[in-house]
C-alpha positions as CSV (number, residue, x, y, z in Angstrom):
1,M,9.0,25.7,-1.5
2,V,8.5,22.1,-0.6
3,D,7.0,20.3,-3.7
4,F,4.0,18.1,-3.0
5,S,2.6,18.5,-6.5
6,L,1.8,15.3,-8.5
7,K,0.7,17.2,-11.6
8,D,1.1,15.0,-14.8
9,K,2.0,12.0,-12.7
10,T,0.3,8.6,-13.2
11,A,-0.1,6.6,-9.9
12,L,-1.3,3.0,-9.5
13,I,-2.9,2.3,-6.1
14,T,-3.6,-1.3,-5.3
15,G,-6.4,-2.0,-2.8
16,G,-7.8,1.3,-3.9
17,S,-11.5,0.6,-3.3
18,S,-11.6,1.2,0.4
19,G,-9.7,2.0,3.6
20,I,-6.2,3.3,3.5
21,G,-5.9,2.7,-0.3
22,K,-9.0,4.8,-1.0
23,E,-7.8,7.7,1.2
24,I,-4.3,7.6,-0.4
25,A,-5.9,7.6,-3.9
26,V,-8.2,10.6,-3.1
27,T,-5.2,12.6,-1.7
28,L,-2.9,11.9,-4.6
29,A,-5.6,12.8,-7.0
30,E,-6.2,16.1,-5.1
31,H,-2.5,16.9,-5.7
32,G,-2.7,16.3,-9.4
33,A,-2.1,12.6,-10.1
34,H,-4.1,10.5,-12.4
35,C,-4.9,7.6,-10.2
36,V,-5.2,4.1,-11.6
37,L,-7.3,2.3,-9.0
38,C,-6.9,-1.4,-8.6
39,S,-8.5,-4.2,-6.6
40,R,-10.5,-7.3,-7.2
41,K,-14.0,-5.9,-7.7
42,L,-14.8,-3.2,-10.2
43,E,-17.9,-1.9,-8.3
44,G,-15.9,-0.7,-5.4
45,L,-13.3,0.9,-7.6
46,N,-15.9,2.8,-9.6
47,R,-17.3,4.4,-6.3
48,V,-13.8,5.8,-5.6
49,K,-13.3,6.8,-9.2
50,D,-16.6,8.7,-9.1
51,L,-15.6,10.4,-5.8
52,I,-12.3,11.5,-7.2
53,E,-13.9,12.8,-10.4
54,A,-16.6,14.7,-8.4
55,R,-13.8,16.6,-6.7
56,G,-12.2,17.5,-10.0
57,G,-9.6,14.8,-10.1
58,Q,-8.7,12.1,-12.7
59,A,-9.0,8.3,-12.1
60,T,-9.2,5.0,-14.0
61,A,-10.5,1.8,-12.5
62,I,-8.9,-1.5,-13.5
63,P,-9.8,-4.7,-11.6
64,C,-6.9,-7.0,-10.7
65,N,-6.2,-9.7,-8.2
66,Q,-2.6,-9.3,-7.2
67,G,-2.4,-12.9,-6.1
68,D,-2.8,-13.9,-9.8
69,M,0.3,-13.4,-12.0
70,E,-1.6,-13.3,-15.2
71,Q,-3.8,-10.5,-13.9
72,I,-0.8,-8.5,-12.9
73,R,0.7,-8.9,-16.4
74,T,-2.6,-7.8,-17.9
75,L,-2.8,-4.8,-15.6
76,F,0.6,-3.5,-16.6
77,S,-0.1,-4.2,-20.3
78,E,-3.2,-2.0,-20.0
79,I,-1.3,0.8,-18.1
80,R,1.4,0.7,-20.8
81,G,-1.1,0.9,-23.6
82,R,-3.2,3.7,-22.0
83,F,-0.5,5.9,-20.4
84,G,2.8,4.7,-21.8
85,R,4.4,5.1,-18.4
86,L,3.9,4.8,-14.6
87,D,5.3,7.4,-12.1
88,I,4.0,6.0,-8.8
89,L,3.1,2.6,-7.4
90,V,1.4,2.3,-4.1
91,N,1.4,-1.3,-3.0
92,N,-1.5,-1.2,-0.6
93,A,-3.5,-4.4,-1.2
94,A,-3.2,-7.1,1.4
95,T,-5.1,-9.9,3.1
96,N,-5.3,-11.4,6.5
97,P,-7.7,-14.4,6.1
98,Y,-6.6,-16.1,9.3
99,F,-6.9,-14.6,12.8
100,G,-5.6,-17.2,15.3
101,D,-2.5,-19.0,16.6
102,M,0.1,-20.3,14.3
103,V,0.3,-23.7,15.8
104,N,-3.2,-24.5,14.5
105,A,-3.0,-22.6,11.2
106,E,-3.7,-24.6,8.1
107,E,-1.7,-24.5,4.9
108,W,-4.3,-22.6,2.9
109,A,-3.9,-19.6,5.3
110,W,-0.1,-19.5,4.7
111,D,-0.4,-19.9,1.0
112,K,-3.1,-17.2,0.6
113,T,-1.5,-14.6,2.8
114,L,2.0,-15.0,1.3
115,S,0.6,-15.0,-2.3
116,V,-1.2,-11.6,-1.8
117,N,1.0,-9.9,0.7
118,L,4.5,-10.9,-0.6
119,K,4.4,-12.5,-4.0
120,G,2.0,-9.9,-5.4
121,P,3.9,-6.8,-4.2
122,F,7.2,-8.3,-5.4
123,F,6.0,-8.7,-9.0
124,M,4.0,-5.5,-8.9
125,I,7.3,-3.7,-8.2
126,Q,9.1,-5.7,-10.8
127,Q,6.5,-4.7,-13.5
128,A,6.4,-1.1,-12.3
129,A,10.2,-0.8,-12.2
130,R,10.5,-2.1,-15.8
131,L,7.9,0.4,-17.0
132,M,9.6,3.2,-15.1
133,I,13.0,2.4,-16.6
134,E,11.5,2.0,-20.0
135,A,9.9,5.4,-19.9
136,G,13.1,7.0,-18.6
137,R,11.5,9.2,-16.0
138,G,12.3,7.3,-12.8
139,G,9.6,6.9,-10.3
140,V,8.5,6.2,-6.8
141,I,7.2,3.0,-5.1
142,L,5.4,3.0,-1.7
143,N,4.8,-0.3,0.1
144,V,2.1,-0.2,2.8
145,A,3.5,-2.5,5.4
146,S,2.5,-2.6,9.1
147,I,4.0,-2.1,12.6
148,N,3.3,-5.9,12.8
149,G,6.3,-6.3,10.6
150,L,8.4,-4.9,13.4
151,S,6.7,-6.7,16.3
152,P,4.2,-9.5,15.5
153,G,0.6,-8.8,16.7
154,P,-1.3,-11.4,18.7
155,F,-3.2,-13.9,16.5
156,Q,-1.7,-12.3,13.4
157,G,1.5,-14.4,13.1
158,I,1.3,-15.2,9.4
159,Y,0.2,-11.7,8.5
160,S,3.1,-10.2,10.6
161,I,5.6,-12.5,8.9
162,T,4.5,-11.2,5.5
163,K,4.7,-7.6,6.6
164,A,8.2,-8.2,7.9
165,G,9.1,-9.6,4.5
166,L,7.6,-6.5,2.8
167,I,9.8,-4.3,4.9
168,C,12.9,-6.2,3.8
169,M,11.6,-6.2,0.2
170,T,11.4,-2.4,0.4
171,K,15.0,-2.0,1.5
172,A,16.2,-4.6,-1.1
173,Y,14.4,-2.9,-4.0
174,A,15.5,0.6,-2.7
175,K,19.2,-0.4,-3.0
176,E,18.7,-2.1,-6.3
177,L,16.7,0.7,-8.0
178,A,18.3,3.8,-6.6
179,G,20.7,4.0,-9.6
180,K,17.7,3.9,-11.9
181,N,16.2,7.0,-10.2
182,I,13.5,5.0,-8.6
183,R,12.8,5.4,-4.9
184,V,11.2,2.7,-2.7
185,N,9.9,3.4,0.8
186,A,7.4,1.9,3.2
187,L,4.5,3.2,5.3
188,L,3.9,1.3,8.6
189,P,0.4,2.0,9.9
190,G,-0.6,1.1,13.4
191,I,-4.2,0.0,14.3
192,T,-6.4,1.7,11.7
193,A,-10.2,1.6,11.4
194,T,-10.7,-0.3,8.2
195,D,-12.9,-3.3,7.2
196,F,-9.6,-5.2,6.9
197,S,-8.8,-4.7,10.7
198,R,-12.4,-5.4,11.8
199,A,-11.4,-8.7,13.6
200,L,-8.9,-6.8,15.8
201,L,-11.2,-3.8,16.4
202,E,-14.1,-6.0,17.4
203,N,-12.0,-8.2,19.7
204,E,-12.3,-6.4,23.1
205,V,-9.4,-8.2,24.7
206,T,-6.8,-7.6,21.9
207,Y,-8.1,-4.1,21.2
208,N,-7.9,-3.0,24.9
209,W,-4.4,-4.5,25.1
210,A,-3.3,-2.5,22.0
211,M,-4.8,0.7,23.3
212,Q,-2.9,0.3,26.6
213,L,0.3,0.2,24.5
214,T,-0.6,3.2,22.4
215,P,0.3,6.5,24.0
216,M,-2.4,8.4,22.0
217,R,-4.9,5.9,23.4
218,R,-6.9,5.6,20.2
219,H,-6.7,3.9,16.8
220,A,-6.2,5.8,13.5
221,E,-8.6,6.7,10.8
222,P,-7.5,5.8,7.2
223,S,-7.2,9.4,6.2
224,E,-4.4,9.8,8.8
225,M,-2.2,7.7,6.6
226,A,-2.6,9.8,3.5
227,G,-0.3,12.7,4.4
228,A,2.7,10.4,5.1
229,A,1.9,8.6,1.8
230,L,1.8,12.0,-0.1
231,Y,5.2,12.9,1.4
232,L,6.8,9.6,0.3
233,V,5.5,9.7,-3.3
234,S,6.2,13.4,-4.0
235,N,9.4,15.3,-4.6
236,A,9.2,16.5,-1.0
237,S,11.0,13.3,-0.2
238,S,13.4,13.4,-3.1
239,Y,16.4,12.2,-1.0
240,T,14.5,9.5,0.8
241,T,14.7,5.8,-0.2
242,G,14.7,2.6,1.8
243,A,12.9,4.4,4.6
244,L,10.1,3.3,7.0
245,I,7.6,5.9,8.2
246,I,5.7,4.7,11.2
247,C,2.2,6.1,11.9
248,D,1.0,4.3,15.0
249,G,0.1,6.8,17.7
250,G,3.4,6.1,19.5
251,M,2.8,2.3,19.9
252,T,6.4,1.4,18.9
253,A,8.1,4.4,20.4
């Protein structure tokens, strides 16, 4: 039988307080993982933690801003102390503080977006890989990228550049870590109804343009990303590394 069980697995989900991260965390917990939920604000994390526990799952909430190296080190120190290992990392946290043309973008937008979307995931993977190697059990890393990393979205140039970088990072780490029994893959969502994508969803011109390019003629719900994530972090994908799974309603077909 295909093995989707995550029993006795410890999974860290960044950006786990809402949207795609929340849905992935709930799904992984339903399949047996103890989910360590991470984002900047504890209040939102606790709501997801309560939801998971109400459904019979296990969760721990640890606030962390992945744009801050000291907070990343503290997070992994706490995971090592509490659990002694990490089996799954879902790099979902991201930011897109600037929605506009690149010609008029200011330096702060570049610095903020690259810090959270590229620097943060890079060092999250580094810390996770070290812990996985130390524990001797291998592991799985899933980066939540975007179809914008394949073809830049309008008014999302800087964000798209970071997602292209995350796709390359996925492949580079996949090659480097395969010999350590650590798989690294990426999930590429299309337009998904989250608070994060509100600027796009509420812009009638860009939204209608995107829907014309989407054969399914609708955007996704966050829960529609959870199944692909479960596949990539479970033993069902045991021979899959360096792969990109696109969930975009056919937009890039």
